[in-house]
Steps between C-alpha positions, in 0.01 A plus 500: 500500500678172548374227736546406850382238760369526848354258752152469635296280738191320362242426763184293494213740552282260706782332694743789566751281681577330164768702317782462260781732395571561137861622512560595139192640333535721195340847532296524179277806439413349159325205661153573628501208752751355742634152406593255781631144436203262537681268738558786739129601502387145548749449780315767704152383411425744219307336220358614164183707514496593134609211282704520179462869392657596171788746510765634268874497609724789428638313195157464362455144586148402611484300825225367731553532880285476816436785746476493875465756781794585734634768728827640374744673742792718399679648795240638748228522227237249407213462252270229390504421130441238231818293433584296199598134552832504316608186323852369520711720273284808556667800673372595842372856438379778729234663283353851462173424686685377803734796492198736485334317793822540696515862406848459360664607173828439337794747537678425173827655609537330841333185355284459806137526608405827663186650654258648240390774744149598602216304345246707305152503635171663396370782699124463570237738629674828397 
């Protein structure tokens, strides 16, 4: 499929006036979570809520990182999600959970994020 980057806005979910733009974030459907550099999260007042969770990188290397909560915006869409406090040297990644929350998917030909279409819902009372 290849890879591509996009940009997003990260927003503090309790102080919405506090935002930061991540101009080069790798779109990574293989990463469950979104990884944002720690210094950017801390600059807008987002701090770890879950400390030092064990994870496995794509190359098989085990790492330990903290998790916080943020609003992620791509274009006109927004979602709230858990974000990984990325260490120096970690790639900023837009992960699958965030893309699902934004109702976006990857167009592998155009190398861009596109609308996933209608969201499935259960029909009750029929």
